[in-house]
KEKE-3310 file (N, C-alpha, C; in steps of 0.2 Angstrom, whole numbers, plus 5000, padded with zeros to 4 digits):
npx = (5069:5051:5039:5021:5006:4989:4973:4957:4941:4930:4928:4924:4932:4943:4946:4944:4955:4965:4965:4965:4979:4985:4984:4988:5001:5009:5009:5009:5001:5007:5007:4999:4982:4968:4951:4941:4950:4957:4947:4947:4961:4974:4991:5004:5016:5027:5033:5046:5044:5049:5043:5052:5061:5062:5051:5046:5033:5017:5002:4985:4972:4955:4942:4937:4927:4914:4923:4932:4942:4954:4956:4962:4973:4980:4982:4992:5003:5007:5013:5023:5039:5055:5067:5074:5072:5064:5055:5039:5025:5008:4992:4975:4960:4945:4926:4918:4906:4891:4898:4910:4925:4937:4931:4932:4945:4948:4944:4952:4965:4964:4964:4978:4985:4985:4994:5005:5007:5013:5025:5027:5032:5022:5018:5007:5002:4991:4984:4992:5001:5017:5026:5036:5046:5057:5063:5060:5070:5061:5051:5038:5022:5006:4993:4978:4966:4951:4937:4928:4917:4912:4901:4882:4871:4858:4839:4834:4842:4854:4866:4880:4898:4907:4914:4905:4900:4910:4911:4898:4901:4912:4904:4894:4902:4908:4895:4885:4871:4865:4863:4851:4841:4846:4843:4829:4825:4829:4821:4810:4810:4812:4798:4791:4795:4787:4775:4775:4776:4789:4804:4816:4827:4834:4850:4868:4874:4864:4863:4874:4870:4861:4866:4875:4864:4861:4871:4881:4878:4882:4892:4897:4892:4902:4913:4911:4915:4929:4925:4921:4932:4940:4941:4929:4931:4925:4923:4937:4943:4938:4942:4953:4955:4942:4948:4959:4952:4947:4957:4963:4973:4985:4987:4990:5001:5011:5010:5018:5029)
npy = (5038:5034:5026:5027:5018:5021:5013:5014:5016:5027:5044:5052:5047:5050:5063:5065:5057:5065:5079:5074:5071:5082:5091:5083:5077:5086:5085:5089:5094:5085:5084:5092:5089:5088:5092:5082:5070:5074:5070:5056:5052:5055:5063:5067:5074:5070:5077:5080:5086:5099:5103:5103:5095:5082:5067:5058:5051:5050:5040:5042:5031:5029:5017:5014:5008:4996:4987:4977:4985:4976:4967:4978:4981:4968:4967:4981:4975:4965:4970:4979:4986:4978:4985:4987:4998:5010:5003:5001:5006:4999:5003:4998:5009:5010:5006:4998:4995:4984:4975:4966:4972:4964:4954:4960:4960:4946:4944:4952:4946:4933:4936:4943:4934:4924:4927:4920:4909:4915:4916:4924:4929:4928:4937:4940:4953:4957:4969:4971:4967:4959:4957:4946:4944:4932:4932:4942:4951:4958:4969:4972:4980:4981:4988:4989:4998:5006:5016:5023:5028:5035:5037:5037:5026:5032:5028:5027:5023:5011:5000:5005:5005:5018:5030:5043:5042:5043:5058:5061:5058:5069:5080:5079:5080:5092:5102:5097:5101:5101:5087:5081:5086:5084:5071:5072:5075:5067:5055:5060:5062:5047:5043:5051:5048:5035:5038:5046:5035:5033:5023:5015:5017:5031:5036:5036:5046:5053:5059:5068:5078:5083:5088:5097:5106:5112:5117:5121:5127:5132:5123:5113:5099:5091:5097:5095:5083:5088:5100:5096:5089:5100:5110:5119:5130:5128:5115:5109:5108:5095:5085:5080:5071:5063:5055:5050:5041:5032:5026:5031:5040:5035:5024:5030:5037:5027:5022:5032:5037)
npz = (4971:4973:4966:4964:4962:4962:4962:4959:4961:4954:4947:4958:4969:4965:4964:4978:4984:4977:4985:4998:4997:4993:5003:5015:5011:5004:4990:4974:4957:4944:4930:4916:4911:4900:4907:4907:4907:4918:4928:4929:4931:4938:4939:4951:4961:4973:4988:5000:5017:5018:5006:4996:4992:4983:4982:4975:4961:4959:4954:4949:4948:4940:4938:4921:4917:4922:4928:4939:4952:4957:4946:4937:4943:4943:4929:4931:4937:4930:4918:4924:4921:4918:4919:4931:4935:4949:4963:4962:4970:4975:4977:4983:4983:4989:4991:5002:5005:5007:5010:5022:5026:5029:5021:5009:5007:5008:4995:4987:4990:4986:4970:4970:4974:4965:4956:4960:4950:4940:4942:4954:4970:4985:4999:5014:5026:5036:5029:5017:5003:4999:4985:4974:4961:4954:4940:4927:4937:4951:4961:4972:4979:4987:4994:5003:5005:5012:5011:5023:5036:5053:5056:5063:5056:5047:5049:5037:5028:5019:5028:5025:5020:5014:5002:5004:5016:5024:5021:5026:5041:5044:5040:5050:5064:5063:5061:5070:5074:5063:5061:5065:5055:5041:5043:5046:5032:5025:5028:5024:5011:5008:5011:5004:4991:4989:4990:4977:4968:4965:4960:4972:4986:4996:4996:5003:4995:4993:5006:5006:4995:5003:5013:5008:5003:5014:5022:5012:4998:4987:4983:4969:4960:4954:4963:4976:4984:4987:4993:5006:5010:5014:5008:5011:5024:5038:5039:5039:5051:5056:5047:5047:5058:5057:5045:5051:5060:5053:5047:5037:5033:5039:5033:5020:5023:5025:5014:5004:5010)
capx = (5063:5046:5034:5016:5000:4982:4969:4950:4933:4926:4930:4924:4938:4950:4943:4945:4962:4970:4962:4971:4986:4987:4982:4992:5006:5013:5008:5007:4999:5015:5006:4993:4979:4961:4947:4938:4956:4958:4942:4949:4967:4978:4997:5006:5023:5026:5039:5049:5041:5051:5041:5055:5064:5055:5049:5043:5028:5011:4998:4979:4968:4950:4940:4934:4920:4911:4926:4935:4949:4959:4957:4966:4978:4985:4987:4997:5008:5011:5014:5028:5044:5060:5073:5078:5067:5063:5050:5032:5020:5001:4985:4968:4957:4938:4921:4917:4898:4888:4903:4915:4933:4940:4930:4935:4952:4949:4944:4959:4970:4964:4967:4986:4988:4983:5000:5011:5008:5018:5032:5029:5031:5017:5018:5003:5002:4985:4981:4995:5004:5023:5026:5044:5048:5063:5065:5065:5069:5054:5047:5031:5018:4999:4992:4971:4962:4944:4934:4925:4915:4910:4894:4878:4866:4850:4835:4831:4849:4857:4872:4885:4903:4909:4915:4898:4898:4916:4910:4895:4904:4914:4899:4891:4907:4907:4889:4881:4864:4863:4861:4844:4839:4846:4841:4823:4823:4829:4814:4803:4810:4809:4791:4788:4796:4785:4768:4776:4777:4795:4808:4823:4827:4838:4857:4872:4875:4857:4863:4879:4866:4857:4872:4876:4859:4861:4879:4886:4873:4885:4895:4893:4893:4911:4917:4907:4920:4934:4922:4919:4937:4945:4941:4925:4934:4922:4924:4944:4945:4935:4943:4959:4952:4939:4953:4964:4948:4945:4965:4965:4980:4991:4989:4993:5007:5015:5011:5020:5035)
capy = (5040:5030:5027:5025:5020:5021:5011:5017:5015:5033:5050:5057:5044:5053:5071:5064:5057:5071:5083:5073:5072:5092:5094:5081:5076:5090:5083:5094:5091:5085:5085:5094:5085:5090:5092:5074:5064:5073:5066:5049:5050:5063:5061:5070:5074:5071:5081:5079:5090:5104:5106:5105:5089:5077:5059:5053:5051:5045:5042:5040:5029:5028:5012:5017:5005:4993:4982:4977:4986:4971:4965:4982:4980:4963:4970:4984:4973:4961:4975:4982:4986:4972:4987:4990:5004:5009:4998:5004:5003:5000:5004:5000:5013:5006:5007:4992:4995:4981:4970:4968:4974:4958:4950:4963:4959:4940:4944:4954:4941:4926:4939:4943:4926:4921:4929:4914:4904:4918:4917:4929:4924:4933:4938:4944:4955:4960:4974:4974:4962:4958:4953:4945:4941:4932:4933:4948:4952:4963:4968:4976:4981:4981:4990:4990:5005:5006:5021:5021:5032:5032:5040:5031:5024:5034:5025:5025:5023:5006:5002:5004:5009:5021:5038:5046:5039:5046:5063:5063:5058:5074:5085:5078:5081:5099:5104:5093:5102:5099:5080:5078:5092:5081:5063:5072:5076:5059:5052:5064:5059:5042:5043:5055:5042:5029:5040:5048:5030:5034:5018:5017:5023:5036:5034:5041:5052:5059:5063:5073:5082:5087:5092:5104:5111:5115:5121:5125:5127:5133:5116:5110:5090:5092:5100:5092:5080:5093:5106:5093:5087:5104:5117:5123:5132:5125:5107:5108:5105:5089:5081:5075:5066:5058:5052:5046:5036:5027:5022:5032:5045:5031:5020:5032:5039:5020:5021:5037:5038)
capz = (4969:4973:4961:4967:4958:4966:4958:4963:4958:4951:4947:4967:4974:4961:4966:4986:4986:4977:4990:5004:4995:4992:5011:5020:5010:5000:4982:4968:4951:4939:4923:4914:4905:4900:4913:4907:4907:4926:4932:4929:4931:4941:4940:4955:4963:4980:4991:5007:5022:5016:4999:4989:4991:4979:4985:4968:4956:4961:4948:4952:4941:4941:4932:4914:4916:4926:4929:4946:4953:4957:4939:4936:4949:4941:4924:4930:4940:4925:4915:4928:4917:4921:4917:4936:4939:4956:4965:4960:4975:4972:4981:4980:4987:4988:4995:5005:5003:5011:5014:5027:5026:5028:5015:5004:5007:5004:4987:4984:4992:4980:4965:4971:4975:4958:4952:4959:4944:4934:4944:4957:4977:4988:5006:5014:5032:5036:5022:5014:5000:4996:4979:4974:4956:4953:4934:4926:4944:4951:4967:4972:4987:4988:5001:5002:5010:5012:5014:5030:5041:5059:5058:5064:5049:5049:5048:5029:5022:5018:5032:5020:5021:5007:5003:5004:5023:5028:5021:5031:5047:5044:5041:5057:5066:5059:5062:5075:5075:5057:5060:5065:5050:5037:5045:5044:5026:5022:5031:5021:5004:5007:5012:4996:4985:4988:4988:4971:4965:4963:4963:4975:4992:4997:4997:5007:4990:4995:5010:5006:4992:5007:5018:5004:5004:5022:5023:5006:4992:4980:4980:4962:4959:4954:4969:4982:4988:4989:4997:5014:5015:5017:5004:5016:5031:5043:5041:5040:5058:5057:5042:5049:5063:5052:5041:5055:5063:5047:5045:5029:5033:5042:5027:5014:5024:5024:5006:5001:5014)
cpx = (5056:5041:5027:5009:4994:4979:4963:4945:4929:4929:4928:4931:4943:4952:4946:4952:4967:4970:4967:4976:4989:4988:4987:4999:5011:5014:5006:5005:5006:5014:4999:4988:4972:4956:4945:4944:4957:4954:4943:4954:4969:4985:5002:5012:5022:5033:5039:5043:5043:5048:5045:5058:5061:5057:5049:5037:5022:5005:4990:4973:4960:4947:4937:4927:4918:4915:4927:4941:4955:4961:4963:4973:4983:4987:4991:5004:5011:5015:5021:5036:5051:5067:5077:5076:5067:5057:5044:5028:5013:4996:4980:4962:4949:4933:4919:4909:4895:4892:4907:4921:4936:4937:4931:4943:4952:4948:4951:4965:4970:4966:4975:4987:4989:4990:5006:5011:5010:5021:5032:5028:5027:5018:5011:5003:4996:4982:4985:4999:5011:5025:5033:5043:5055:5067:5060:5064:5064:5052:5042:5028:5011:4996:4982:4969:4956:4942:4928:4923:4912:4904:4888:4875:4858:4845:4833:4837:4851:4863:4878:4891:4905:4911:4910:4899:4904:4914:4905:4897:4908:4909:4896:4894:4907:4900:4884:4874:4861:4860:4855:4840:4839:4843:4832:4821:4825:4825:4809:4804:4810:4802:4790:4789:4791:4777:4768:4776:4785:4799:4814:4822:4834:4845:4862:4874:4869:4859:4869:4875:4863:4861:4872:4872:4860:4866:4882:4882:4875:4891:4893:4893:4898:4916:4914:4911:4926:4931:4922:4927:4942:4943:4935:4928:4932:4925:4932:4946:4944:4939:4948:4958:4947:4944:4958:4960:4947:4952:4966:4971:4985:4991:4992:5002:5013:5016:5016:5026:5040)
cpy = (5034:5032:5025:5026:5018:5019:5012:5016:5021:5041:5054:5053:5048:5059:5070:5064:5063:5076:5082:5072:5078:5093:5090:5080:5079:5089:5089:5090:5091:5085:5088:5090:5089:5088:5084:5070:5065:5070:5059:5044:5056:5060:5066:5069:5073:5074:5079:5086:5096:5106:5107:5099:5084:5069:5056:5055:5049:5047:5037:5038:5026:5022:5016:5015:5001:4987:4982:4980:4981:4968:4970:4982:4975:4965:4973:4980:4969:4965:4980:4981:4982:4976:4990:4995:5004:5004:5003:5000:5004:5000:5003:5003:5011:5008:5000:4990:4991:4975:4972:4969:4969:4953:4952:4960:4952:4941:4946:4949:4935:4930:4939:4937:4922:4922:4924:4911:4908:4920:4922:4924:4931:4932:4942:4945:4960:4965:4975:4967:4964:4954:4952:4942:4940:4934:4936:4948:4960:4962:4973:4976:4983:4983:4991:4995:5007:5013:5020:5027:5031:5033:5034:5031:5027:5030:5021:5024:5014:5007:5000:5009:5011:5029:5043:5047:5044:5055:5066:5063:5064:5080:5084:5080:5090:5103:5098:5095:5102:5092:5078:5082:5085:5073:5064:5071:5069:5054:5054:5061:5053:5039:5045:5051:5039:5032:5044:5042:5030:5026:5018:5020:5028:5034:5039:5045:5057:5063:5068:5078:5086:5092:5100:5108:5116:5120:5123:5123:5129:5128:5113:5102:5090:5091:5099:5089:5086:5098:5102:5090:5094:5112:5121:5124:5129:5118:5105:5104:5098:5084:5076:5070:5061:5053:5047:5040:5032:5024:5026:5036:5040:5025:5023:5036:5032:5021:5025:5037:5033)
cpz = (4969:4968:4965:4963:4963:4962:4962:4958:4954:4952:4955:4970:4971:4966:4976:4987:4984:4982:4995:5003:4995:4999:5015:5019:5004:4992:4979:4961:4946:4933:4922:4909:4904:4908:4914:4909:4915:4930:4934:4931:4933:4942:4944:4958:4970:4982:4998:5011:5021:5009:4994:4986:4987:4981:4978:4966:4959:4956:4951:4948:4942:4935:4925:4913:4922:4930:4936:4947:4954:4949:4936:4937:4944:4935:4923:4933:4935:4918:4917:4921:4923:4921:4924:4938:4946:4956:4964:4966:4972:4978:4978:4984:4985:4994:4997:5003:5009:5013:5019:5024:5023:5022:5009:5002:5004:4998:4983:4986:4986:4974:4964:4969:4967:4954:4953:4954:4940:4937:4951:4967:4982:4995:5010:5023:5032:5029:5017:5010:4999:4991:4976:4966:4954:4945:4930:4934:4946:4958:4969:4979:4985:4993:5000:5007:5009:5015:5018:5035:5049:5061:5061:5058:5051:5047:5040:5024:5024:5023:5028:5023:5014:5008:5006:5014:5026:5029:5027:5038:5048:5045:5047:5064:5066:5061:5065:5075:5069:5056:5060:5059:5044:5039:5044:5038:5024:5022:5026:5015:5001:5006:5005:4992:4983:4988:4981:4965:4961:4965:4967:4982:4991:4997:5001:5001:4990:5001:5010:5000:4998:5013:5013:5005:5010:5023:5019:5001:4986:4979:4973:4962:4959:4959:4975:4988:4991:4994:5004:5016:5015:5012:5007:5023:5037:5046:5041:5047:5059:5052:5045:5054:5061:5050:5046:5059:5058:5045:5040:5029:5035:5036:5021:5016:5023:5015:5002:5004:5014)
residu = (UNK:UNK:UNK:UNK:UNK:UNK:UNK:UNK:UNK:UNK:UNK:UNK:UNK:UNK:UNK:UNK:UNK:UNK:UNK:UNK:UNK:UNK:UNK:UNK:UNK:UNK:UNK:UNK:UNK:UNK:UNK:UNK:UNK:UNK:UNK:UNK:UNK:UNK:UNK:UNK:UNK:UNK:UNK:UNK:UNK:UNK:UNK:UNK:UNK:UNK:UNK:UNK:UNK:UNK:UNK:UNK:UNK:UNK:UNK:UNK:UNK:UNK:UNK:UNK:UNK:UNK:UNK:UNK:UNK:UNK:UNK:UNK:UNK:UNK:UNK:UNK:UNK:UNK:UNK:UNK:UNK:UNK:UNK:UNK:UNK:UNK:UNK:UNK:UNK:UNK:UNK:UNK:UNK:UNK:UNK:UNK:UNK:UNK:UNK:UNK:UNK:UNK:UNK:UNK:UNK:UNK:UNK:UNK:UNK:UNK:UNK:UNK:UNK:UNK:UNK:UNK:UNK:UNK:UNK:UNK:UNK:UNK:UNK:UNK:UNK:UNK:UNK:UNK:UNK:UNK:UNK:UNK:UNK:UNK:UNK:UNK:UNK:UNK:UNK:UNK:UNK:UNK:UNK:UNK:UNK:UNK:UNK:UNK:UNK:UNK:UNK:UNK:UNK:UNK:UNK:UNK:UNK:UNK:UNK:UNK:UNK:UNK:UNK:UNK:UNK:UNK:UNK:UNK:UNK:UNK:UNK:UNK:UNK:UNK:UNK:UNK:UNK:UNK:UNK:UNK:UNK:UNK:UNK:UNK:UNK:UNK:UNK:UNK:UNK:UNK:UNK:UNK:UNK:UNK:UNK:UNK:UNK:UNK:UNK:UNK:UNK:UNK:UNK:UNK:UNK:UNK:UNK:UNK:UNK:UNK:UNK:UNK:UNK:UNK:UNK:UNK:UNK:UNK:UNK:UNK:UNK:UNK:UNK:UNK:UNK:UNK:UNK:UNK:UNK:UNK:UNK:UNK:UNK:UNK:UNK:UNK:UNK:UNK:UNK:UNK:UNK:UNK:UNK:UNK:UNK:UNK:UNK:UNK:UNK:UNK:UNK:UNK:UNK:UNK:UNK:UNK:UNK)
# end
C-alpha cells in the first residue's frame, strides 16, 4: 500500500486537487471532518482502475499560515516513522507566480539537499528527488508540480502562472467567444479603479470571478474551482487537455501509481 502526502498553499489548491483526484484517479474521501478542516486538509483513499482494489491513502495539506511549503515538507520528512512502514511519497503543488518553474525547483532543491546534513542521501532527476537514509532505514521521494495554464495574458494582468490561469485556460477553450468579453471587462475594471482611487490592479482571480459572472453565476466562492474543473458540464471536455498540457495529470499519475 502506498502513502502519499501532497503539500500545497491554500484552500483553493486543496479543492482543485481533490476534484482532479476524484475525476481521474478513482479517489474517494477516507475520513469525515468538519468543513473548516476539509478546506485545508483532505484524506483520500486511492483505488485501482476497477474502483474496488485499494492502492493506498493520500493526504492533501494546505499551509495554515504564510509559511513556505518546502518548510512543511522538510518537517514532514524528518517526522517519518522508522518502523518499516510503507514508503511515503511527497509532492509539492504550487503557484510559480512571477518566478520560473526552474527557479522554484532550484529553491526546493536547496531545501531538500539540506537534509543531507541529517544523514539523508539525495538524488535529483528533473522535478523529482529520491531520498534514502541508512539509520533508521527510510526512503522517500518528492515531486514538484506547478499549476500552469497556456492561455495568453490579458494586457492588464501580470504574466504569472498559477491555478487561476489554468482555470482561465479551461474556460477560454470551453467558451472561446467569451474571451474578448472577459478581457474587455478586465480592462474596464482596471481603468475604473484608477478613476475611483482604488489601489491595486486586477488579478487572475478577478478574471475567474468574471468568467463566473459570464457563464456560471451560481458558482459560490468556495465551489468555483470545482465548477471549472469538471462540475460544469460544458467545461469537462476541456479539463483533461488543459491538465495534460500543463503536465499535471502525468505528474499525478506518477505520484499515485
